[in-house]
C-alpha positions as CSV (number, residue, x, y, z in Angstrom):
1,X,-80.4,-170.3,78.7
2,X,-82.5,-170.6,76.0
3,X,-83.0,-167.0,75.0
4,X,-80.6,-163.6,75.5
5,X,-81.4,-160.3,76.6
6,X,-79.5,-158.0,74.4
7,X,-80.1,-153.8,75.8
8,X,-79.8,-151.0,73.1
9,X,-81.2,-147.2,73.0
10,X,-84.3,-146.4,71.8
11,X,-83.4,-142.7,69.4
12,X,-84.6,-141.0,72.8
13,X,-81.9,-142.9,74.5
14,X,-83.8,-144.6,76.5
15,X,-83.0,-148.9,77.2
16,X,-85.1,-151.0,75.2
17,X,-84.8,-155.2,75.4
18,X,-84.6,-157.1,73.1
19,X,-85.2,-161.2,73.7
20,X,-83.1,-163.2,70.9
21,X,-82.9,-166.9,71.0
22,X,-79.7,-168.7,72.1
23,X,-77.9,-170.1,68.9
24,X,-77.0,-173.4,70.0
25,X,-80.6,-174.2,71.4
26,X,-81.8,-173.4,68.2
27,X,-79.6,-175.4,66.0
28,X,-80.5,-178.0,68.8
29,X,-84.7,-177.2,67.9
30,X,-83.7,-177.8,63.8
31,X,-82.5,-181.3,64.9
32,X,-84.8,-182.9,67.5
33,X,-88.6,-181.8,66.7
34,X,-90.3,-184.1,65.0
35,X,-92.9,-181.9,63.9
36,X,-90.6,-179.5,61.8
37,X,-87.0,-180.6,62.6
38,X,-85.2,-183.1,61.6
39,X,-86.9,-185.8,64.5
40,X,-83.6,-187.1,66.0
41,X,-83.6,-189.0,68.7
42,X,-82.6,-186.8,71.8
43,X,-80.0,-189.9,72.5
44,X,-78.4,-188.6,69.2
45,X,-77.0,-185.2,70.2
46,X,-74.3,-184.8,72.3
47,X,-75.8,-182.6,75.6
48,X,-72.7,-182.2,76.8
49,X,-71.0,-180.0,73.7
50,X,-74.5,-178.1,73.1
51,X,-74.8,-177.0,76.4
52,X,-71.0,-175.5,76.5
53,X,-71.8,-173.5,73.4
54,X,-74.6,-172.5,74.3
55,X,-73.3,-171.9,77.9
56,X,-70.7,-169.6,75.7
57,X,-73.3,-168.2,73.9
58,X,-75.2,-166.8,76.7
59,X,-71.9,-165.1,78.5
60,X,-71.1,-163.7,74.5
61,X,-75.0,-161.9,74.6
62,X,-74.2,-163.4,71.5
63,X,-78.5,-163.9,70.8
64,X,-80.0,-163.8,67.0
65,X,-83.4,-163.5,66.2
66,X,-83.9,-165.5,63.1
67,X,-87.0,-167.8,61.7
68,X,-86.6,-170.5,59.6
69,X,-88.5,-169.8,56.4
70,X,-89.9,-173.0,54.6
71,X,-88.9,-171.5,51.2
72,X,-84.7,-172.7,52.5
73,X,-83.9,-175.9,53.7
74,X,-83.5,-176.3,56.9
75,X,-79.9,-178.0,56.4
76,X,-79.1,-174.6,55.1
77,X,-81.2,-172.6,58.1
78,X,-78.7,-174.3,60.2
79,X,-75.4,-173.5,58.3
80,X,-77.3,-169.9,58.5
81,X,-77.1,-169.6,61.7
82,X,-73.3,-171.5,62.2
83,X,-71.8,-168.3,59.9
84,X,-73.4,-166.5,62.4
85,X,-71.9,-167.3,65.6
86,X,-68.2,-169.8,64.0
87,X,-69.2,-172.7,64.6
88,X,-69.1,-176.0,62.9
89,X,-71.8,-179.4,63.6
90,X,-70.4,-182.6,63.0
91,X,-71.3,-186.7,64.1
92,X,-68.6,-187.6,66.7
93,X,-66.5,-189.7,65.4
94,X,-65.7,-191.4,69.1
95,X,-69.8,-191.2,70.4
96,X,-71.7,-191.2,66.9
97,X,-73.1,-188.6,68.2
98,X,-73.7,-185.3,66.7
99,X,-71.6,-182.6,67.8
100,X,-70.9,-178.9,67.8
101,X,-68.1,-176.5,68.1
102,X,-67.3,-173.3,67.9
103,X,-64.5,-171.4,66.2
104,X,-62.5,-169.7,69.3
105,X,-58.9,-169.1,71.3
106,X,-59.4,-171.5,73.8
107,X,-56.7,-173.9,73.6
108,X,-53.4,-174.0,74.7
109,X,-50.4,-173.7,71.2
110,X,-47.9,-175.9,73.8
111,X,-51.5,-178.1,74.2
112,X,-51.9,-179.5,70.7
113,X,-51.4,-182.1,69.9
114,X,-48.4,-182.3,67.5
115,X,-48.1,-184.0,64.2
116,X,-44.9,-184.5,62.2
117,X,-43.2,-187.5,59.6
118,X,-42.4,-189.5,63.9
119,X,-46.3,-189.1,64.4
120,X,-48.3,-189.6,61.5
121,X,-48.6,-186.9,59.1
122,X,-47.5,-188.4,56.1
123,X,-47.4,-185.9,53.3
124,X,-48.3,-182.1,52.4
125,X,-49.5,-182.2,49.3
126,X,-50.7,-178.2,49.1
127,X,-49.0,-175.0,50.6
128,X,-50.4,-171.7,49.8
129,X,-51.1,-168.2,51.3
130,X,-54.8,-166.8,51.1
131,X,-53.6,-163.1,50.3
132,X,-52.7,-161.7,47.1
133,X,-52.3,-157.9,45.2
134,X,-56.8,-157.1,46.1
135,X,-56.4,-158.4,49.8
136,X,-59.5,-156.9,51.4
137,X,-59.4,-154.7,54.4
138,X,-62.9,-153.1,54.3
139,X,-65.6,-155.0,56.3
140,X,-69.4,-153.9,56.0
141,X,-72.0,-157.0,58.1
142,X,-75.7,-156.5,56.6
143,X,-77.7,-156.3,60.0
144,X,-81.6,-156.6,60.8
145,X,-82.8,-154.4,63.5
146,X,-86.0,-155.8,65.1
147,X,-87.1,-153.2,66.6
148,X,-87.5,-151.0,63.7
149,X,-87.8,-154.0,61.5
150,X,-84.7,-152.1,59.2
151,X,-82.3,-153.6,57.8
152,X,-78.7,-151.8,58.5
153,X,-74.8,-152.0,57.9
154,X,-71.9,-151.8,60.2
155,X,-68.0,-150.8,58.4
156,X,-64.7,-151.7,59.4
157,X,-61.7,-151.2,57.8
158,X,-58.3,-152.1,58.5
159,X,-56.6,-148.6,58.2
160,X,-52.7,-150.4,57.0
161,X,-54.3,-152.4,55.3
162,X,-55.8,-149.5,53.1
163,X,-52.9,-147.2,52.8
164,X,-50.2,-150.3,51.7
165,X,-52.7,-151.0,48.9
166,X,-54.0,-147.6,48.3
167,X,-57.2,-148.6,47.6
168,X,-59.5,-149.9,49.3
169,X,-61.2,-153.3,48.5
170,X,-64.8,-154.6,50.9
171,X,-66.5,-157.4,51.3
172,X,-69.4,-157.5,52.3
173,X,-71.0,-160.0,54.9
174,X,-74.9,-161.0,55.6
175,X,-76.3,-161.6,58.8
176,X,-79.9,-160.9,58.8
177,X,-79.8,-162.5,62.3
178,X,-77.7,-160.1,63.9
179,X,-80.2,-157.5,66.3
180,X,-77.7,-155.2,67.6
181,X,-75.1,-152.8,65.9
182,X,-73.3,-153.7,68.7
183,X,-73.0,-157.4,68.0
184,X,-73.4,-156.7,64.1
185,X,-69.5,-154.4,64.8
186,X,-67.7,-157.4,66.4
187,X,-68.8,-159.7,64.0
188,X,-67.7,-157.8,60.8
189,X,-63.9,-157.6,63.1
190,X,-63.8,-161.0,62.9
191,X,-64.9,-161.5,59.8
192,X,-62.1,-158.6,59.1
193,X,-59.9,-160.7,60.6
194,X,-60.3,-163.5,59.1
195,X,-60.5,-161.7,55.6
196,X,-57.0,-159.6,56.4
197,X,-54.8,-162.1,57.8
198,X,-51.9,-164.0,54.7
199,X,-53.2,-167.3,56.1
200,X,-50.9,-170.1,55.0
201,X,-53.6,-173.5,53.4
202,X,-52.2,-177.4,54.0
203,X,-54.2,-180.0,52.2
204,X,-52.2,-182.8,54.2
205,X,-52.1,-186.8,54.7
206,X,-52.3,-188.4,57.8
207,X,-52.0,-192.2,58.4
208,X,-54.5,-193.5,60.3
209,X,-53.3,-191.5,63.8
210,X,-55.1,-189.1,62.9
211,X,-58.3,-190.7,62.5
212,X,-59.4,-188.9,66.0
213,X,-59.4,-185.3,63.7
214,X,-62.5,-183.4,63.6
215,X,-63.7,-180.9,61.7
216,X,-62.5,-177.4,63.9
217,X,-60.1,-179.0,65.7
218,X,-56.3,-177.3,65.8
219,X,-53.4,-179.3,65.4
220,X,-49.6,-177.9,65.1
221,X,-47.5,-179.5,62.0
222,X,-44.7,-179.8,62.6
223,X,-42.6,-180.4,58.9
224,X,-38.3,-179.8,58.7
225,X,-39.0,-180.1,54.7
226,X,-40.5,-177.3,55.5
227,X,-38.0,-174.7,56.8
228,X,-38.4,-176.4,59.5
229,X,-42.5,-175.5,59.4
230,X,-44.2,-176.0,63.4
231,X,-47.9,-174.0,62.6
232,X,-50.8,-174.7,64.3
233,X,-53.8,-174.8,61.5
234,X,-57.5,-175.3,62.0
235,X,-59.1,-178.4,60.6
236,X,-61.6,-177.4,57.7
237,X,-62.7,-180.8,55.8
238,X,-61.7,-184.6,56.8
239,X,-61.4,-187.3,54.3
240,X,-61.5,-190.5,56.4
241,X,-60.7,-192.6,52.9
242,X,-60.4,-196.5,53.1
243,X,-59.4,-199.0,55.0
244,X,-57.6,-200.2,51.8
245,X,-55.0,-197.1,51.7
246,X,-55.3,-196.3,55.2
247,X,-54.6,-192.1,54.3
248,X,-56.7,-189.4,56.4
249,X,-57.5,-186.6,53.6
250,X,-57.3,-183.3,56.1
251,X,-57.4,-179.5,54.3
252,X,-56.9,-177.2,57.5
253,X,-55.5,-173.3,57.6
254,X,-53.2,-171.7,60.1
255,X,-55.5,-170.8,63.1
256,X,-56.3,-167.1,63.0
257,X,-55.7,-167.1,66.3
258,X,-51.9,-167.8,65.9
259,X,-51.9,-164.7,63.6
260,X,-50.7,-161.5,64.8
261,X,-53.2,-158.8,63.6
262,X,-50.8,-156.3,62.5
263,X,-53.2,-153.2,62.0
264,X,-55.3,-151.7,63.4
265,X,-59.6,-151.8,62.2
């Protein structure tokens, strides 16, 4: 499933096929290719995780047309792919292998691990809401049509947000690997949700019971000192600290998939 065929219409209404690449395969090649990639042994890659992501992207018809330009670093190229698909890559703490994960609504809230004062949570030193007077209510996604070799754009708006603010606060995201207006529209809706909702941000300290927590994980955070809080958060950066202090520092944000979308895009 390295190739994903995307069907588009030409100006006469005829079907055209774009042979796009599966982003998981692109990242895998960046990791293992010995001539231009990182040259990692294949045994260093979590093959199961990469295959799972590849299958999901294939089912989503999330193919990209994007080449690596050598004036850009390989790390930057891989991050660009991750930004397109909404994914994270890291070394798994349990296996020591390079792992790939998608940020998706692929969990049951009741089954998430709970961290409270009795199960590993030490403190929450920072908590905020990522919203202000000028909350983004419009997202523009720039994409590239490989058939016409032309750059184009799609726009998604939170109409209720625009009405409430009395103005349009727009954000533009560049995704040069997106090859179709349909996929660009889906990504624009995704980014609009991320930008619109007032998601709470947390800086969390846990004891060593949180050692398995990794980027992209979702956990339930409970803290009775903060109004009986019970919230699902998505992990961003994890700092394992040192053996002497035993604290694990986690930067997390309220998971967007647990928040209702109050306005129709």
